[in-house]
KOLDREN-854330 format. One record per residue: x, y, z of N, C-alpha, C, CB in turn; residue number from 1. Coordinates in pm, 1 decimal. Glycine has a CB too. Layout:
// residues N
SITE      n.c1      n.c2      n.c3     ca.c1     ca.c2     ca.c3      c.c1      c.c2      c.c3     cb.c1     cb.c2     cb.c3  pos
SITE         X         Y         Z         X         Y         Z         X         Y         Z         X         Y         Z  NUM
...
//
This chain:
// residues 67
SITE      n.c1      n.c2      n.c3     ca.c1     ca.c2     ca.c3      c.c1      c.c2      c.c3     cb.c1     cb.c2     cb.c3  pos
SITE   -3930.5      48.7   -6772.9   -3894.7     115.6   -6609.0   -3835.2      -2.8   -6523.8   -4052.8     178.7   -6514.1    1
SITE   -3729.3     -27.9   -6487.6   -3733.2    -141.4   -6375.8   -3714.4    -126.8   -6198.7   -3618.9    -230.1   -6420.2    2
SITE   -3749.4    -191.8   -6102.3   -3681.2    -159.4   -6007.9   -3587.4    -243.4   -5951.9   -3749.9    -124.8   -5933.5    3
SITE   -3546.1    -213.6   -5814.5   -3479.6    -248.6   -5702.7   -3449.8    -373.7   -5707.3   -3540.3    -222.1   -5594.4    4
SITE   -3596.0    -464.1   -5721.0   -3602.9    -591.5   -5672.3   -3562.3    -710.1   -5856.1   -3798.9    -603.8   -5580.2    5
SITE   -3596.2    -608.1   -5959.3   -3550.5    -699.4   -6050.0   -3391.4    -713.5   -6090.1   -3624.4    -670.4   -6160.7    6
SITE   -3387.1    -833.9   -6139.5   -3229.5    -902.7   -6133.0   -3192.5    -782.4   -6308.6   -3225.9   -1169.3   -6159.7    7
SITE   -3079.9    -727.9   -6268.1   -3005.4    -644.6   -6362.2   -2928.1    -734.1   -6514.7   -2881.7    -572.8   -6256.9    8
SITE   -2953.2    -723.9   -6626.4   -2871.5    -796.7   -6711.4   -2691.4    -770.4   -6681.5   -2922.8    -748.8   -6864.7    9
SITE   -2632.3    -868.1   -6708.4   -2501.8    -896.3   -6604.8   -2394.4    -838.2   -6767.2   -2477.2   -1132.2   -6519.9   10
SITE   -2332.7    -719.2   -6730.9   -2298.1    -646.1   -6856.7   -2119.5    -720.2   -6845.2   -2325.6    -431.3   -6843.3   11
SITE   -2042.9    -690.7   -6733.4   -1944.0    -693.8   -6715.2   -1867.7    -867.2   -6669.1   -1946.7    -583.3   -6631.4   12
SITE   -2008.9    -925.7   -6626.9   -1954.4   -1043.3   -6588.7   -1890.4   -1144.8   -6714.3   -2066.6   -1109.2   -6510.7   13
SITE   -1859.2   -1236.7   -6694.2   -1839.0   -1340.5   -6792.0   -1898.9   -1446.4   -6828.2   -1756.9   -1380.5   -6779.3   14
SITE   -1919.4   -1466.8   -6969.8   -2047.6   -1580.0   -6978.4   -1994.7   -1703.3   -6962.8   -2132.6   -1586.7   -7118.9   15
SITE   -2079.2   -1813.2   -6865.8   -2036.3   -1927.5   -6880.2   -1933.1   -2036.0   -6953.0   -2107.3   -1943.4   -6890.6   16
SITE   -1866.9   -2071.9   -6948.7   -1787.4   -2133.1   -7069.4   -1814.0   -2305.3   -7044.7   -1598.1   -2082.0   -7062.1   17
SITE   -1883.5   -2319.9   -6970.2   -1945.0   -2501.4   -6966.8   -2043.0   -2539.8   -7057.8   -2023.8   -2549.2   -6825.8   18
SITE   -1997.1   -2599.5   -7142.6   -2128.5   -2665.4   -7211.4   -2218.9   -2710.3   -7168.2   -2119.7   -2748.0   -7273.5   19
SITE   -2333.5   -2704.2   -7243.9   -2485.2   -2672.9   -7167.2   -2524.5   -2634.8   -7046.3   -2555.0   -2765.1   -7162.5   20
SITE   -2426.3   -2510.6   -7058.9   -2435.8   -2363.4   -6980.1   -2599.0   -2294.6   -7006.0   -2299.0   -2240.5   -7057.7   21
SITE   -2687.7   -2230.9   -6938.3   -2825.0   -2203.5   -6957.5   -2803.4   -2024.9   -6901.5   -2943.6   -2326.9   -6852.3   22
SITE   -2821.0   -1953.1   -6984.2   -2851.2   -1815.8   -6970.2   -2973.1   -1791.2   -7001.5   -2775.4   -1735.6   -7038.5   23
SITE   -2998.6   -1655.4   -6992.1   -3140.7   -1607.0   -7009.2   -3136.7   -1448.3   -7087.1   -3217.5   -1600.4   -6844.2   24
SITE   -3163.9   -1434.5   -7177.2   -3146.2   -1298.7   -7259.2   -3308.6   -1289.6   -7320.7   -3004.0   -1310.4   -7402.0   25
SITE   -3364.7   -1153.7   -7311.9   -3490.8   -1113.1   -7299.3   -3608.4   -1159.0   -7331.0   -3494.7   -1033.3   -7336.5   26
SITE   -3606.7   -1260.5   -7207.1   -3698.1   -1364.9   -7200.4   -3712.6   -1478.0   -7269.6   -3788.8   -1325.6   -7210.6   27
SITE   -3576.1   -1503.8   -7299.3   -3563.3   -1662.9   -7374.6   -3408.7   -1736.8   -7326.5   -3562.6   -1641.9   -7581.4   28
SITE   -3435.5   -1836.7   -7314.2   -3328.0   -1943.1   -7278.2   -3222.8   -1986.8   -7369.8   -3389.8   -2059.4   -7246.0   29
SITE   -3116.1   -1959.0   -7329.3   -3018.1   -2018.3   -7412.5   -2933.8   -2106.5   -7369.5   -2950.4   -1938.7   -7461.9   30
SITE   -2888.7   -2220.4   -7484.4   -2750.9   -2325.2   -7404.6   -2660.3   -2287.5   -7488.4   -2755.3   -2514.5   -7399.5   31
SITE   -2556.7   -2339.1   -7391.5   -2433.7   -2316.0   -7499.7   -2352.5   -2426.4   -7523.9   -2334.9   -2209.1   -7458.0   32
SITE   -2374.0   -2440.3   -7699.3   -2361.2   -2579.3   -7764.3   -2216.7   -2547.4   -7736.5   -2421.7   -2618.8   -7935.8   33
SITE   -2136.1   -2656.4   -7677.1   -1999.9   -2668.6   -7659.5   -1872.8   -2694.2   -7776.6   -2002.2   -2767.6   -7575.0   34
SITE   -1936.4   -2721.6   -7856.6   -1861.4   -2836.7   -8001.8   -1822.3   -2697.9   -8117.6   -2034.9   -2994.6   -8108.5   35
SITE   -1924.5   -2595.1   -8077.3   -1911.4   -2503.5   -8173.0   -1940.5   -2349.4   -8103.4   -2011.3   -2545.8   -8292.3   36
SITE   -1921.2   -2345.4   -7976.1   -1914.5   -2218.7   -7918.5   -1987.9   -2130.2   -7943.8   -1822.5   -2170.9   -7929.8   37
SITE   -2106.7   -2148.5   -7958.5   -2239.9   -2046.2   -7983.0   -2350.7   -2044.5   -7888.0   -2312.5   -2078.6   -8113.0   38
SITE   -2446.3   -2013.8   -7843.3   -2580.1   -1988.1   -7763.7   -2653.2   -2035.1   -7873.5   -2622.0   -1828.5   -7706.8   39
SITE   -2755.6   -2138.0   -7831.0   -2871.5   -2205.2   -7884.8   -3000.1   -2135.2   -7814.3   -2862.2   -2369.2   -7855.8   40
SITE   -3069.5   -2127.0   -7890.8   -3227.5   -2093.6   -7823.6   -3290.7   -2084.5   -7897.5   -3265.2   -1986.9   -7749.5   41
SITE   -3454.2   -2004.8   -7869.3   -3529.5   -1999.5   -7963.2   -3593.6   -1832.9   -7997.9   -3627.7   -2106.3   -7926.6   42
SITE   -3666.9   -1802.8   -8122.0   -3709.6   -1633.5   -8092.7   -3820.4   -1654.2   -8062.8   -3706.9   -1514.7   -8206.7   43
SITE   -3892.0   -1529.4   -8108.8   -4001.0   -1489.5   -8029.7   -4155.8   -1594.5   -8117.8   -4007.0   -1282.8   -8039.7   44
SITE   -4114.1   -1662.6   -8181.1   -4196.4   -1735.8   -8297.9   -4136.1   -1844.0   -8255.9   -4184.2   -1698.0   -8464.7   45
SITE   -4065.7   -1924.1   -8193.0   -4039.0   -2076.5   -8183.5   -3954.2   -2117.5   -8257.7   -4137.7   -2157.2   -8206.9   46
SITE   -3858.0   -2015.9   -8330.1   -3769.9   -2102.8   -8445.3   -3629.5   -2107.3   -8371.3   -3755.3   -2017.6   -8619.4   47
SITE   -3607.2   -2173.7   -8464.8   -3379.2   -2200.6   -8343.4   -3318.4   -2074.7   -8382.1   -3199.5   -2378.3   -8430.2   48
SITE   -3273.5   -2063.1   -8297.9   -3218.5   -1915.5   -8317.7   -3078.4   -1940.4   -8237.6   -3329.0   -1776.5   -8243.7   49
SITE   -2943.3   -1915.8   -8292.8   -2802.0   -1934.3   -8272.0   -2764.8   -1823.5   -8271.5   -2728.5   -2008.8   -8355.7   50
SITE   -2664.0   -1734.5   -8200.7   -2567.4   -1629.4   -8125.2   -2448.8   -1648.5   -8055.1   -2628.0   -1572.1   -8036.8   51
SITE   -2348.7   -1545.8   -8108.2   -2201.8   -1570.0   -8067.2   -2192.6   -1525.4   -7918.0   -2091.5   -1482.4   -8164.0   52
SITE   -2089.7   -1561.3   -7822.7   -2067.3   -1477.4   -7712.3   -2045.5   -1319.8   -7744.8   -1948.9   -1533.3   -7641.9   53
SITE   -2020.6   -1302.5   -7827.6   -1973.4   -1138.4   -7862.2   -2145.9   -1106.1   -7887.2   -1836.0   -1104.3   -8042.1   54
SITE   -2246.6   -1142.8   -7900.6   -2363.8   -1099.1   -7959.6   -2468.3   -1137.9   -7841.3   -2390.8   -1170.1   -8110.2   55
SITE   -2399.2   -1212.5   -7764.2   -2483.2   -1236.6   -7606.4   -2463.2   -1127.1   -7494.7   -2425.3   -1382.5   -7526.3   56
SITE   -2334.7   -1113.0   -7542.0   -2265.2    -968.1   -7396.9   -2340.0    -842.6   -7488.0   -2002.1    -927.4   -7379.2   57
SITE   -2377.3    -840.1   -7559.2   -2431.4    -725.0   -7624.6   -2588.6    -671.5   -7654.1   -2377.7    -739.2   -7734.5   58
SITE   -2683.8    -833.8   -7647.6   -2801.4    -833.1   -7571.2   -2791.5    -832.6   -7443.9   -2873.8    -924.4   -7596.2   59
SITE   -2692.8    -876.3   -7335.7   -2764.8    -854.9   -7220.9   -2806.4    -988.9   -7161.6   -2880.3    -767.5   -7249.3   60
SITE   -2761.3   -1080.9   -7061.6   -2794.3   -1176.7   -6985.3   -2818.8   -1150.8   -6848.7   -2712.2   -1260.4   -6997.2   61
SITE   -2880.9   -1314.4   -6810.4   -2848.1   -1329.6   -6702.5   -2853.7   -1474.8   -6628.4   -2911.3   -1242.2   -6653.1   62
SITE   -2824.9   -1490.9   -6512.8   -2838.2   -1647.7   -6466.5   -2982.1   -1712.3   -6457.1   -2777.0   -1663.6   -6318.8   63
SITE   -3049.5   -1577.5   -6420.9   -3198.0   -1652.5   -6387.7   -3329.1   -1578.2   -6475.0   -3235.2   -1634.2   -6200.1   64
SITE   -3388.8   -1665.0   -6507.7   -3541.1   -1568.8   -6568.3   -3579.0   -1485.8   -6532.6   -3656.3   -1604.0   -6569.5   65
SITE   -3588.1   -1363.7   -6631.9   -3669.6   -1212.7   -6571.9   -3805.4   -1203.7   -6668.0   -3554.8   -1038.6   -6601.0   66
SITE   -3899.3   -1209.3   -6540.3   -4019.3   -1139.6   -6595.8   -4058.7   -1074.9   -6737.9   -4029.3   -1048.2   -6521.2   67
//
């Protein structure tokens, strides 16, 4: 359940396109790799994890960390 004070994932907004931009998805930070146009972060076990911009849109994302 979410409350009115919790930031909601940006579903319709455009993902940042500047290399090294940071977004949050499912409690993890992801950084845009400019030369490959993919989002890189870590999974729940601390392993490197890379996803495409389309996958990031499907997962939902925010510019700020959520609890």
